[in-house]
C-alpha positions in Angstrom: 66.7 -84.7 -17.2 65.3 -82.8 -20.6 67.3 -82.3 -23.4 67.0 -78.6 -22.7 69.0 -79.0 -19.6 71.4 -81.3 -20.8 72.4 -79.1 -23.7 72.6 -75.9 -21.6 74.7 -77.7 -19.1 77.5 -78.8 -22.1 77.2 -75.3 -23.4 78.3 -74.1 -20.1 80.9 -76.6 -19.8 82.3 -75.4 -23.2 82.5 -71.9 -21.9 84.1 -73.3 -18.9 87.0 -74.9 -21.2 87.3 -71.9 -23.0 88.4 -69.4 -20.5 91.5 -68.0 -21.1 93.3 -66.4 -17.8 97.1 -65.9 -17.1 99.8 -68.3 -16.8 100.4 -69.3 -13.3 96.8 -68.1 -12.5 95.9 -69.6 -9.0 92.6 -71.3 -8.6 91.7 -72.0 -4.9 88.5 -71.9 -2.5 88.2 -70.0 0.7 87.0 -70.9 4.8 86.7 -69.1 7.7 87.8 -70.9 10.8 84.7 -69.8 12.8 82.6 -71.1 9.6 83.7 -74.7 9.8 85.9 -76.1 12.6 83.9 -76.9 14.8 85.3 -77.9 18.3 84.6 -74.5 20.0 86.0 -75.9 23.3 88.5 -78.9 21.9 91.9 -79.0 23.2 92.0 -75.6 25.1 90.5 -73.2 22.8 89.2 -69.7 24.0 86.1 -68.3 23.7 85.7 -66.0 20.8 82.9 -63.0 20.0 81.0 -65.2 17.7 81.0 -68.3 20.1 79.2 -65.7 22.7 77.1 -64.2 20.1 75.5 -67.1 18.8 74.4 -67.5 22.3 72.0 -64.4 22.1 68.4 -64.8 21.2 67.2 -64.0 17.6 70.5 -63.1 16.2 70.9 -66.0 14.0 68.4 -66.6 11.2 68.1 -70.3 11.9 68.6 -70.1 16.1 72.1 -72.3 15.1 75.7 -71.6 15.6 79.2 -72.8 14.4 79.8 -75.3 17.6 79.7 -78.0 15.0 79.5 -76.7 11.5 81.7 -78.8 8.9 83.6 -80.4 12.0 86.6 -79.0 9.9 88.5 -79.7 13.0 88.2 -83.3 13.3 87.6 -83.8 9.4 90.1 -81.9 7.8 91.9 -84.8 6.0 88.6 -85.2 4.0 88.0 -81.7 3.3 91.8 -82.1 1.6 90.4 -85.1 -0.1 87.8 -82.6 -1.7 90.1 -79.9 -2.3 92.4 -82.5 -4.7 89.5 -84.2 -6.2 88.6 -80.2 -7.4 92.1 -79.9 -8.7 92.7 -76.7 -6.4 96.1 -74.9 -6.6 95.3 -73.0 -3.3 93.7 -73.1 -0.2 92.6 -69.5 1.5 91.5 -70.3 5.4 91.7 -68.5 8.6 93.3 -69.4 12.0 90.8 -69.0 14.8 93.0 -66.7 17.1 91.2 -68.0 20.5 92.7 -71.7 19.1 96.2 -70.3 19.3 96.2 -67.7 22.6 93.0 -68.7 24.3 93.0 -65.2 25.8 94.2 -63.5 22.9 97.4 -62.5 24.4 99.5 -64.2 27.1 99.8 -67.9 27.3 100.1 -69.7 24.1 98.1 -72.9 23.3 100.1 -75.8 21.9 97.4 -77.8 20.8 96.2 -75.5 19.2 99.5 -74.6 17.2 99.4 -78.5 16.5 95.9 -78.2 14.6 97.3 -75.9 12.1 100.9 -77.7 11.9 99.1 -80.8 10.9 96.6 -78.9 8.5 99.7 -77.2 6.6 101.4 -80.2 6.2 98.6 -82.3 4.8 97.8 -79.2 2.3 101.6 -79.5 1.4 101.5 -83.3 0.9 98.8 -82.9 -1.6 100.1 -80.2 -3.2 98.0 -77.1 -2.3 99.3 -73.8 -1.3 97.9 -72.7 1.8 97.0 -68.9 1.7 96.5 -68.2 5.8 94.5 -65.2 7.1 95.0 -64.0 10.8 92.3 -62.5 11.4 88.4 -63.8 9.8 86.1 -62.2 12.4 86.4 -64.1 15.6 88.0 -61.8 18.1 89.0 -63.8 21.2 86.2 -62.8 23.5 88.7 -61.7 26.4 89.9 -59.0 24.4 86.7 -58.0 23.4 86.0 -57.8 27.3 88.6 -55.1 27.2 87.4 -53.1 24.6 88.1 -55.0 21.6 88.6 -53.4 18.3 87.5 -50.1 20.2 91.2 -50.7 22.0 94.5 -49.6 20.4 96.0 -52.7 22.5 93.9 -54.5 20.4 95.8 -53.7 17.7 99.2 -54.3 19.6 97.9 -57.6 20.6 96.9 -58.7 16.9 100.7 -57.8 16.0 101.8 -60.3 18.6 99.8 -62.7 17.5 100.3 -62.4 14.0 104.8 -62.4 14.5 104.1 -65.7 16.6 101.9 -67.3 13.6 104.6 -66.3 11.5 107.4 -67.9 13.5 105.3 -71.3 13.7 104.1 -71.5 10.3 106.5 -68.9 8.1 109.1 -72.1 7.0 105.8 -73.2 4.8 103.6 -70.9 4.4 104.6 -67.8 2.5 100.8 -66.3 1.4 100.0 -64.0 4.7 96.6 -62.0 4.8 96.3 -59.7 8.0 92.5 -58.9 8.0 89.6 -60.1 6.3 87.0 -57.6 5.1 87.1 -54.5 8.0 84.2 -52.6 6.5 81.9 -55.8 7.3 83.5 -56.7 10.6 84.0 -53.5 11.8 80.5 -51.8 10.7 78.0 -54.9 10.9 79.9 -55.5 14.1 79.7 -52.3 15.8 78.0 -49.8 13.9 74.5 -52.1 13.5 75.1 -54.9 15.4 73.8 -57.6 12.9 77.2 -59.3 13.6 79.3 -60.0 16.8 80.0 -58.7 18.4 76.7 -56.7 18.6 77.4 -53.5 19.2 74.9 -51.0 17.6 76.7 -47.7 18.2 76.1 -46.4 14.6 79.0 -45.1 12.6 81.2 -43.9 15.6 81.5 -47.7 16.1 82.3 -48.6 12.9 84.8 -45.8 12.3 86.4 -46.3 16.0 86.7 -50.2 15.1 88.3 -49.5 11.7 90.9 -47.4 12.6 92.2 -49.8 14.9 91.9 -52.9 13.1 93.8 -51.1 10.2 96.5 -50.2 12.7 96.8 -53.9 13.6 97.0 -54.3 10.1 99.9 -51.9 9.8 101.7 -53.3 13.1 101.3 -56.9 11.7 102.8 -56.8 8.4 106.3 -55.7 9.7 105.8 -58.4 12.3 105.4 -61.1 9.9 108.1 -60.1 7.8 110.5 -59.8 10.7 109.6 -63.6 10.9 109.7 -64.5 7.5 112.1 -62.9 5.0 110.1 -64.1 2.0 106.6 -63.7 3.1 104.2 -61.9 0.5 101.9 -60.2 2.9 98.8 -58.4 2.0 95.2 -57.5 3.3 91.5 -58.3 1.9 88.9 -55.7 1.9 85.2 -56.1 0.6 84.4 -53.3 -2.0 81.8 -52.7 -4.3 81.8 -50.5 -7.4 79.1 -47.5 -6.5 76.9 -46.7 -8.8 74.3 -43.3 -8.0 70.7 -44.5 -8.4 70.1 -41.3 -10.6 71.9 -37.8 -11.7 70.1 -36.2 -8.7 73.3 -34.2 -7.2 71.9 -35.6 -3.7 72.1 -39.2 -5.2 75.4 -38.7 -6.4 76.6 -37.3 -3.0 75.4 -40.1 -1.5 77.1 -42.8 -3.2 80.2 -40.5 -3.2 79.6 -40.7 0.6 79.2 -44.5 0.8 82.1 -45.3 -2.1 84.2 -43.4 0.7 83.3 -45.5 3.5 83.3 -48.9 2.3 86.1 -48.7 -0.6 88.5 -45.2 -0.1 88.7 -44.8 3.6 90.5 -48.2 3.7 91.9 -48.3 0.0 93.6 -44.7 0.5 94.6 -45.8 4.3 96.8 -48.2 2.9 98.1 -47.3 -0.2 98.0 -43.2 -0.4 98.8 -43.6 3.4 96.1 -41.2 4.7 92.2 -40.9 5.3 90.1 -39.2 2.5 89.7 -35.7 3.4 86.2 -35.6 2.4 85.6 -38.4 4.9 87.4 -37.3 7.6 85.3 -33.8 7.4 82.0 -35.9 7.2 83.1 -37.9 10.4 84.2 -35.5 12.5 83.5 -35.3 16.0 82.7 -39.3 15.3 86.7 -39.9 14.5 88.6 -41.9 17.4 92.2 -40.6 18.7 94.3 -41.0 15.2 97.7 -40.4 16.3 100.5 -38.4 13.9 102.0 -41.7 13.3 99.2 -43.9 12.7 99.2 -43.1 9.0 102.9 -44.4 8.2 101.8 -47.7 10.2 98.9 -48.4 8.4 100.2 -47.8 5.3 102.8 -50.5 6.1 103.8 -51.4 1.8 102.1 -54.6 0.9 102.6 -57.4 -1.6 99.1 -57.9 -3.0 95.5 -56.7 -2.2 92.6 -59.6 -1.9 89.1 -58.5 -3.2 86.2 -59.8 -2.2 83.3 -58.8 -4.3 79.6 -60.1 -4.4 77.3 -57.3 -6.1 77.6 -53.5 -7.2 75.8 -51.1 -4.9 73.7 -48.6 -6.3 72.9 -45.9 -3.9 70.6 -42.9 -3.2 70.0 -40.3 -0.6 68.5 -42.0 2.3 69.2 -42.4 6.5 70.9 -45.4 6.9 74.4 -44.8 9.0 74.4 -41.2 9.7 76.2 -39.1 8.8 76.5 -41.3 5.6 73.0 -40.9 5.2 72.3 -43.2 1.9 69.9 -46.2 0.9 70.7 -49.2 -1.4 68.7 -49.2 -4.3 68.0 -53.0 -5.7 67.5 -53.0 -9.5 65.5 -55.3 -11.4 67.1 -58.2 -12.0 68.6 -61.6 -10.5 69.2 -61.9 -7.0 71.0 -64.2 -4.6 69.3 -66.0 -1.3 70.9 -62.9 0.6 69.4 -60.6 -1.8 72.8 -59.9 -3.7 72.2 -58.6 -6.9 74.2 -61.0 -9.6 75.5 -58.8 -11.7 79.1 -60.3 -13.2 80.2 -57.1 -14.5 80.7 -55.6 -10.9 84.2 -58.1 -10.8 85.5 -56.6 -13.9 84.5 -53.1 -12.6 86.2 -53.5 -9.0 89.3 -55.1 -10.8 89.8 -51.8 -13.0 88.9 -49.7 -10.1 91.7 -50.9 -7.9 94.2 -51.2 -10.8 93.5 -47.8 -12.1 93.5 -46.0 -8.5 95.5 -47.7 -6.5 98.2 -49.5 -8.5 99.0 -53.0 -6.2 101.6 -55.0 -7.1 99.2 -57.8 -7.3 95.4 -58.6 -7.1 93.4 -61.7 -6.2 90.0 -62.6 -5.9 89.7 -63.5 -2.8 86.5 -64.2 -2.2 83.4 -64.3 -5.2 80.2 -66.7 -4.8 76.7 -67.0 -4.6 74.2 -68.2 -1.8 71.3 -70.1 -2.5 68.4 -71.7 -0.3 69.3 -75.3 1.1 70.0 -77.5 -1.6 69.2 -81.3 -1.7 71.0 -84.5 -3.7 69.2 -85.5 -6.2 67.4 -88.9 -7.2 70.7 -89.5 -9.2 73.3 -88.7 -5.9 74.3 -85.1 -7.7 73.6 -81.6 -6.3 72.8 -79.7 -9.6 73.3 -76.0 -8.8 73.0 -74.9 -12.3 72.6 -71.0 -10.9 75.8 -71.3 -8.8 77.8 -73.2 -11.7 76.5 -70.2 -14.1 77.8 -67.8 -11.7 81.2 -68.8 -11.6 81.7 -69.0 -15.4 79.9 -65.4 -15.8 82.3 -63.9 -13.4 85.5 -65.7 -14.3 84.6 -64.5 -18.2 84.8 -60.9 -16.8 87.9 -61.7 -14.9 89.6 -62.7 -17.7 88.6 -59.6 -19.9 90.0 -57.4 -16.8 93.5 -59.5 -17.0 93.4 -59.1 -20.4 93.6 -55.1 -20.7 96.7 -55.3 -17.8 95.3 -55.6 -14.5 97.2 -57.6 -12.4 95.0 -60.4 -11.4 96.9 -63.5 -10.3 94.3 -66.0 -8.8 90.3 -66.4 -7.8 89.2 -67.9 -4.8 85.4 -69.4 -4.8 83.4 -68.6 -1.7 83.0 -71.6 -0.6 84.6 -74.5 -0.7 82.0 -76.2 1.7 78.2 -75.5 2.6 79.2 -73.8 6.2 77.5 -71.7 8.8 76.7 -68.6 7.1 77.4 -66.1 10.0 73.7 -64.5 10.6 72.2 -66.2 8.2 73.0 -69.6 9.9 72.7 -72.5 7.5 70.0 -71.1 5.6 71.9 -69.8 2.8 74.6 -72.2 1.3 77.6 -71.0 -0.8 79.4 -73.9 -0.9 80.7 -75.8 -4.2 80.6 -78.9 -2.1 77.6 -79.9 -0.4 77.6 -81.1 3.2 74.8 -83.3 5.1 75.0 -81.8 8.3 73.4 -84.5 9.6 76.1 -87.1 8.6 79.1 -85.0 7.5 79.0 -86.5 4.0 80.6 -83.9 1.6 79.5 -84.1 -2.1 80.9 -81.9 -4.9 78.5 -80.0 -6.5 78.0 -79.3 -10.1 79.4 -76.0 -9.6 82.5 -77.5 -8.5 82.7 -79.7 -11.3 82.9 -76.5 -13.4 85.1 -75.1 -11.2 87.7 -77.7 -11.3 87.2 -77.7 -15.5 88.1 -74.1 -15.3 90.8 -74.6 -13.2 92.1 -77.4 -16.1 91.4 -80.6 -13.5 88.3 -82.0 -15.2 88.4 -85.2 -13.4 85.8 -87.7 -12.0 84.6 -86.2 -8.8 83.5 -88.0 -6.1 81.7 -88.0 -2.3 83.7 -87.8 0.8 82.3 -89.0 4.1 83.8 -88.9 7.4 86.1 -91.6 8.7 84.9 -94.4 11.0 86.1 -93.0 14.1 83.8 -90.2 13.8 81.0 -91.5 11.7 
């Protein structure tokens, strides 16, 4: 290692130690069931839309799937050991709906429920608070076959599933998220076909799925509260602060439309009890059946908002997703392996956007991180992901700034705990603060993980974790 690299790392570690965040600020890492668990048919689990989607030709960059992924279903103890080594306060994870209800409704799968019992108990024994997400994109295929998120019945099934999960885990889990990123799973899954279930129905598909997903959220909130008196319930949106590419009125209008689709459609519905008038007018005949009581259902009071933030959106007039009619502009700068601009200011901007316009009781940065090309273990046994390490310091400095200005940001979750199956990118774009050798399932905390541990106030010796002998 050259002296300049050593000096840069020393300077970065000094910046990490100097970060100031509010007392009680939660540091955690996040994952999603399909991306890490594997075991798609184990112990009675039903098929999900991602199990089905990954069988299609050409939809995943490397032709892979989440069939094995990180084998978390069997190696969860090793993953908790990694979390302890990182000094995490909390772990944000999702339940696989079809592991609990193989057909999405009806018969419960006791073995699936028991898996999450073990995981939750293990987290609590390790002093790590579980933040549980009910839906992170893996709808049971049996419900998709009946219409999926195009059907109001799916929203009702979701509320029943939420109630059952709350009844099972509410004695130990107090932090509940209904949906993760409805913009992405509704539009990428139903408008463009990039994600499961692979429907290419344009804006009509995106809007219809979005309304029914939000309806499911609104029905689930009181269902959870009915089972857990002291539950803290929220929803996670993937948001972007939107900038017009120029002062041209056409670009300004396109940016307004994009902001309406990705941000205001969801935020207004939950926090203001109505969809934005300009977007209702824009979508017009593309809208699904929105019944009089739906707005009030969707606006069930929440305790916190989770914000997933990866970039800003610079928008010009274009032809994408009519009638949104936009194009994304890529300003000169640094980009991640998934072509997201690395722009730390975005996290400060989105925190103020949400706080200033919607005033949620509390905000968590529920995902933030950066993709790279696949990494290798160096000859010294380390994974030196300096770009990611710097990314976390840069972005958390912006969080610290916003918190100091009164934004009620209460925690930050790194995306993601371990390298995993990254949806349509397969295994080509790792995000993890822990490296996974998918051939051996050895976990090895990266340099970014060390930096994250320093920020969290737990600068300790970090090691690798190997799978137990029974699974090696």
